[in-house]
C-alpha positions in Angstrom: -35.1 9.5 -8.9 -33.7 6.8 -6.6 -32.7 7.7 -3.1 -29.0 7.3 -2.1 -28.2 4.4 0.0 -27.8 4.7 3.8 -24.5 3.5 5.2 -25.9 0.3 6.3 -27.6 -0.4 2.9 -24.4 0.4 1.1 -22.5 -2.3 3.3 -25.2 -4.7 2.5 -25.1 -3.8 -1.3 -21.2 -4.2 -1.3 -21.7 -8.0 -0.2 -22.8 -9.0 -3.6 -19.2 -8.6 -4.6 -17.6 -10.1 -1.6 -17.4 -13.5 -2.7 -14.7 -15.0 -4.9 -14.8 -17.5 -7.9 -12.2 -19.8 -6.9 -11.1 -20.7 -10.4 -10.8 -16.9 -11.3 -8.7 -16.4 -8.1 -6.4 -19.4 -9.1 -6.0 -18.0 -12.8 -4.8 -14.6 -11.4 -2.5 -16.2 -9.0 -1.0 -18.8 -11.3 -0.9 -16.4 -14.5 0.8 -13.6 -12.6 3.4 -16.0 -11.2 4.2 -17.4 -14.6 4.7 -13.9 -15.7 6.9 -13.1 -12.9 9.0 -16.4 -13.3 9.4 -15.7 -17.0 10.7 -12.2 -16.3 13.3 -13.6 -13.8 14.4 -16.2 -16.3 14.6 -13.4 -18.9 16.7 -11.2 -16.8 19.2 -14.1 -16.3 19.2 -14.9 -19.9 19.5 -11.6 -21.6 23.1 -10.3 -22.5 22.0 -6.8 -23.5 22.2 -4.3 -20.4 19.5 -2.3 -22.0 17.1 -5.2 -22.3 18.0 -6.4 -18.7 17.1 -3.0 -17.4 13.8 -2.8 -19.2 12.9 -6.6 -18.1 14.0 -5.6 -14.6 11.5 -2.6 -14.3 8.8 -4.6 -15.7 9.5 -7.4 -13.2 9.3 -5.0 -10.5 5.8 -3.7 -11.7 4.7 -7.3 -12.0 5.9 -7.8 -8.4 3.6 -5.0 -7.4 0.8 -7.0 -8.7 1.7 -10.3 -6.8 2.1 -8.3 -3.6 -1.6 -6.9 -3.9 -2.6 -10.5 -4.5 -0.8 -11.4 -1.1 -2.5 -8.5 0.4 -5.9 -9.7 -0.8 -5.1 -13.4 0.5 -4.2 -12.0 3.9 -7.6 -10.3 4.1 -9.2 -13.6 3.4 -10.7 -12.2 0.2 -9.2 -14.9 -2.0 -8.4 -18.8 -1.5 -8.2 -18.7 2.0 -9.0 -22.4 2.2 -6.1 -23.5 0.1 -3.1 -25.0 2.0 -1.0 -24.8 -1.0 -1.7 -20.9 -1.5 -1.2 -20.5 2.3 2.3 -21.9 2.0 3.0 -20.1 -1.3 2.0 -16.6 0.3 3.8 -17.4 3.3 7.0 -17.9 1.5 6.3 -14.9 -0.8 5.9 -12.7 2.4 9.2 -13.8 3.6 10.9 -13.2 0.2 9.4 -9.5 -0.1 10.2 -8.4 3.7 6.7 -8.7 4.4 6.4 -11.3 7.0 2.7 -12.2 7.5 2.4 -11.6 11.1 3.5 -8.2 10.9 1.6 -7.5 7.7 -1.7 -8.8 9.0 -1.4 -7.0 12.6 -0.3 -3.7 11.2 -2.8 -3.9 8.3 -5.9 -4.9 10.2 -5.0 -2.0 12.6 -5.0 0.5 9.7 -8.5 -0.8 8.3 -10.1 -0.4 11.8 -8.4 3.0 12.4 -8.1 4.6 8.9 -8.8 8.2 9.0 -8.9 8.6 12.7 -7.2 11.8 13.4 -5.7 10.9 16.7 -4.2 7.6 17.7 -1.3 5.2 16.8 -0.2 5.3 13.4 0.4 1.7 13.0 0.2 0.6 9.3 -0.3 4.2 8.3 1.7 7.2 7.7 1.6 9.4 10.9 -0.6 12.6 10.6 -0.2 15.7 13.1 -2.4 18.7 13.3 -0.8 22.1 12.6 -1.1 23.2 16.3 0.4 19.7 17.5 3.2 20.1 15.2 4.0 23.6 16.3 4.0 22.6 20.0 6.1 19.4 19.5 9.7 18.9 20.5 12.3 19.4 17.9 13.3 15.8 17.5 9.6 14.7 17.2 9.2 17.2 14.5 12.1 16.0 12.7 11.1 12.4 13.1 7.5 13.3 11.6 9.2 15.3 8.6 11.1 12.3 7.9 8.3 9.8 7.9 6.5 11.8 5.4 9.3 12.8 3.3 9.2 11.9 -0.4 12.6 10.1 -0.1 11.3 8.0 2.8 8.4 6.7 0.7 10.6 6.4 -2.4 13.2 4.4 -0.7 10.4 2.2 0.8 12.5 -1.0 0.3 14.7 0.1 3.2 12.6 2.2 5.1 9.0 0.8 5.0 9.8 -2.9 4.3 13.2 -3.7 5.7 13.3 -1.5 8.7 9.5 -0.8 9.3 8.2 -4.4 8.5 11.1 -6.6 9.6 13.8 -4.8 12.0 11.2 -2.6 14.2 8.8 -5.4 14.9 11.7 -7.7 16.2 12.7 -4.9 18.6 9.0 -4.6 19.7 7.9 -8.2 20.0 10.6 -10.8 18.7 8.4 -13.9 20.0 5.2 -12.7 18.1 7.2 -11.8 15.0 9.6 -14.6 14.6 8.8 -14.7 10.8 10.4 -11.3 10.6 13.8 -13.0 11.4 13.1 -15.6 9.0 12.3 -13.1 6.3 15.6 -11.2 6.7 17.6 -14.6 6.6 15.8 -15.7 3.4 16.2 -12.2 1.7 20.0 -12.2 2.7 20.3 -15.8 1.5 19.0 -14.8 -2.0 21.7 -12.0 -2.2 24.3 -14.1 -1.2 23.3 -17.1 -3.6 23.2 -14.5 -6.4 26.6 -13.1 -5.4 28.0 -16.6 -6.0 26.7 -17.1 -9.4 28.9 -16.6 -12.6 27.3 -13.2 -13.2 27.0 -11.6 -9.6 25.8 -8.2 -11.3 22.5 -9.9 -11.8 21.7 -9.1 -8.2 21.0 -5.5 -9.7 18.6 -6.8 -12.1 16.9 -9.5 -10.2 16.7 -8.0 -6.7 17.7 -4.3 -6.4 15.9 -2.7 -9.3 12.6 -5.0 -8.9 12.4 -4.7 -5.3 13.2 -0.9 -5.2 10.5 -0.3 -7.9 8.1 -2.4 -6.1 8.5 -1.2 -2.6 8.8 2.4 -3.8 5.7 2.2 -5.7 3.7 0.2 -3.1 4.8 2.9 -0.5 3.7 5.7 -2.7 0.3 3.9 -3.5 -0.3 3.4 0.2 0.4 7.1 0.9 -1.9 8.6 -1.8 -4.6 6.3 -0.9 -5.1 8.3 2.2 -3.0 11.4 1.7 -4.9 13.3 -1.1 -6.3 16.9 -1.4 -10.0 16.1 -0.6 -9.3 13.6 2.2 -11.3 13.9 5.3 -10.1 12.9 8.9 -12.4 12.6 12.0 -12.2 12.5 15.8 -13.9 10.2 18.1 -17.6 9.5 17.4 -17.4 11.6 14.2 -15.7 8.6 12.7 -17.6 5.8 10.9 -16.5 2.9 8.9 -18.4 4.0 5.6 -17.4 7.6 5.9 -13.7 6.6 6.3 -13.9 4.3 3.3 -15.8 6.7 0.8 -14.1 10.1 2.0 -10.6 9.1 3.4 -9.7 6.6 0.9 -9.1 7.6 -2.7 -9.6 6.3 -6.1 -6.4 6.5 -8.1 -7.0 7.0 -11.8 -4.7 4.9 -14.0 -4.5 3.3 -17.4 -5.8 -0.2 -17.8 -2.3 -1.5 -17.9 -1.4 0.3 -14.6 -4.8 -1.2 -13.1 -3.5 -4.6 -14.2 0.1 -4.1 -12.5 -1.5 -2.8 -9.3 -4.4 -5.5 -9.2 -7.1 -2.7 -8.9 -5.6 -1.3 -5.8 -6.4 2.0 -7.0 -10.2 1.2 -6.4 -9.2 1.8 -2.6 -12.3 3.4 -1.4 -14.4 0.2 -2.2 -11.6 -1.9 -0.8 -12.1 0.0 2.5 -15.8 -0.3 2.3 -15.6 -4.0 2.3 -12.0 -5.7 2.3 -13.6 -9.2 1.5 -14.3 -8.1 -2.1 -11.6 -9.6 -4.5 -9.4 -7.3 -6.3 -11.1 -8.4 -9.6 -14.4 -7.5 -8.6 -13.7 -4.0 -7.4 -14.4 -2.4 -10.8 -17.6 -4.1 -11.0 -18.8 -3.0 -7.7 -17.7 0.6 -8.5 -19.7 0.5 -11.8 -22.8 -0.9 -10.2 -23.3 1.1 -7.0 -23.6 4.8 -7.9 -22.6 5.9 -4.4 -19.0 4.6 -5.1 -18.7 6.6 -8.3 -17.7 9.8 -6.9 -14.8 9.3 -4.5 -11.9 11.6 -3.7 -9.6 11.2 -6.7 -5.9 11.3 -7.5 -3.7 10.0 -10.2 -0.2 8.8 -10.9 0.5 11.8 -13.2 3.5 13.9 -12.0 1.4 17.0 -11.1 -1.1 14.9 -8.9 1.8 13.1 -7.3 3.4 16.3 -6.4 0.3 17.8 -4.9 -0.1 14.7 -2.8 3.5 14.6 -1.5 3.2 18.3 -0.4 0.5 17.5 2.0 1.8 17.4 5.6 -0.3 18.6 8.3 -4.1 18.5 9.2 -5.6 22.0 9.7 -8.5 21.7 12.0 -10.0 24.9 11.2 -10.0 24.4 7.4 -10.7 20.7 7.7 -8.0 19.6 5.3 -4.4 18.5 4.8 -2.0 21.5 4.1 1.7 22.1 3.5 4.4 23.1 6.0 4.7 26.4 4.2 0.9 27.0 4.4 1.0 26.2 8.1 4.1 28.5 8.7 2.3 31.4 7.0 -0.9 30.8 8.8 0.9 30.8 12.1 2.7 34.0 11.5 -0.4 35.7 10.4 -2.0 34.7 13.7 0.6 36.3 15.7 
């Protein structure tokens, strides 16, 4: 039997997959964009409200795929030397309330600090221990509850993207995040433009529904990637990059269709191990490297979604995420 790879050997093994095929990358960008544009045209063209709704929902799902491709580009995993793609992704970021300066800063911080129990929750959902939550001021606890509430996640279009990715950065550092202003202006201009057409109700099918689906699904995927039943959090020197990837980032089981819609972002443990691996090579890496085949798992099935959303606080003694109800019972039993 072959021995398991050490963390260093595992990182070295992952490098085999951390190079793109430029033509494959271009194919994914172009083909997805064509599908996205075709769906936009279909929404405008269709007269049946039912078919408009169905097409609008599919448009939102394809939007998720484009966003993950945007995410890969921002990591430098694909097409980083293309000036055209750079301009395209910049515009895409503005259109989707994901200004590049904000996304890169927050997401890079997330990758460097994923699964650290203490520290700023930039680019991540906050996590408090049961003890810290019990001792926190009332307003701090309300703020924490809101940040992890299912409605906050589901309404990601407003909470995560509009407020979190655009408005908040403007208050913190308007000079650094000037593109956040531009993003709000461009987004608002699209709404105004659609409102001035002969059929202003298309705003709902072209913008509201697709963006709500894409942002809500994206917000939940990001949550479930780091808030699942078997997740491990570490403190100080206990934290390592490889451990945070393999034990604190999930693999989300999906159908092949949904792996396409989400551009393989469900293979998140591999992405955190080496963010230079293009999304289309993540399944190959998992199939080839045995240490990547047994990650913490969840899925998009209702029961698994429910189990993830119930997780609220870190129990230091039990070394796991627990519910508010569990923390209350445990506190009462200790009195």
